[in-house]
C-alpha positions in Angstrom: 305.3 29.7 158.1 302.4 27.5 156.9 300.0 29.0 154.5 296.5 27.9 153.5 295.1 29.4 150.3 291.4 29.1 149.5 289.7 29.5 146.1 286.5 28.7 144.4 284.2 31.2 145.9 281.7 32.9 143.6 278.2 34.3 143.1 275.8 31.4 142.4 272.1 31.1 142.1 270.0 29.2 144.6 270.2 25.5 143.9 273.6 25.7 142.3 276.9 24.1 143.2 280.4 25.2 144.0 283.6 23.5 144.9 286.0 25.3 147.3 289.7 24.3 147.4 292.2 24.9 150.1 295.9 24.3 149.3 298.4 23.9 152.1 302.0 24.9 151.8 302.8 22.1 154.3 302.1 18.4 153.6 298.8 17.2 154.9 299.8 13.5 154.8 300.0 13.3 158.6 297.7 16.2 159.5 295.6 16.0 162.7 292.6 17.7 161.2 291.3 20.1 158.6 288.0 21.9 158.2 285.9 24.5 156.6 284.3 27.3 158.6 282.1 30.2 157.5 281.2 33.6 158.8 278.2 35.5 157.6 277.9 39.3 158.1 277.0 40.0 161.7 277.3 36.4 162.8 280.0 34.3 164.5 282.2 32.0 162.6 280.8 28.5 162.6 282.2 25.1 161.6 280.7 23.8 158.4 282.6 20.5 157.8 285.6 19.1 159.6 287.8 16.1 159.0 289.8 14.7 162.0 291.6 11.5 161.6 289.1 9.3 159.8 286.0 11.1 161.0 284.0 13.8 159.3 281.5 16.0 160.9 279.0 18.4 159.3 276.8 21.2 160.6 273.2 20.2 160.6 272.4 23.0 158.2 274.6 21.5 155.5 274.3 17.7 156.0 273.4 16.0 152.8 274.4 19.0 150.7 278.1 19.6 151.4 281.0 17.1 151.3 284.5 17.6 152.6 287.3 15.6 151.0 291.1 15.8 150.7 293.8 14.9 148.2 297.0 14.2 150.1 299.1 14.2 146.9 298.0 17.8 146.2 298.0 18.9 149.8 294.5 20.1 149.2 291.1 19.9 151.0 287.9 20.5 149.2 284.4 21.4 150.0 281.8 20.4 147.5 278.6 22.4 148.0 275.4 21.4 146.3 271.8 22.7 146.5 273.1 26.0 147.7 270.7 28.3 149.6 270.8 32.1 150.2 271.6 31.3 153.9 274.9 29.7 152.8 276.2 33.1 151.8 279.3 33.8 153.8 283.1 34.0 153.8 284.4 30.5 153.9 287.7 29.8 155.7 289.9 26.8 155.7 291.5 25.6 158.9 294.3 23.1 159.6 296.0 21.7 162.7 298.9 19.3 162.6 298.6 18.1 166.2 295.9 18.0 168.8 297.5 20.9 170.8 299.2 22.6 167.9 298.4 26.1 166.6 295.5 26.2 164.2 296.3 27.8 160.8 293.7 29.8 158.9 293.4 30.8 155.3 292.3 34.2 154.2 288.8 33.2 153.2 286.8 33.1 150.0 283.4 34.7 149.4 280.4 32.6 148.5 277.2 34.5 147.6 274.0 32.7 146.8 271.5 35.0 145.2 269.2 35.2 142.3 
């Protein structure tokens, strides 16, 4: 069974930066797509940044501040988050899919709290 393990969440002040990591137990060399999602208390889970094939997409609220990237050799996808705002506070989840119609795999989530 494939596992995704996120890390890097923390308490950070507004304007600060964090880098989240998601390590896959299965090779991501030929993965269909990976992405980062977040869920704030009382809100639905939303896509933050996705990487499908050679295309990346970002939520409007994070464009210019967040960057998704991957290291195939390490089977890891990253989310670099800069200029963090209190509204970025949420549990961040990693998602991966190895084929267009395959089952999506989710990580357990990592908490990001932006507060002074």
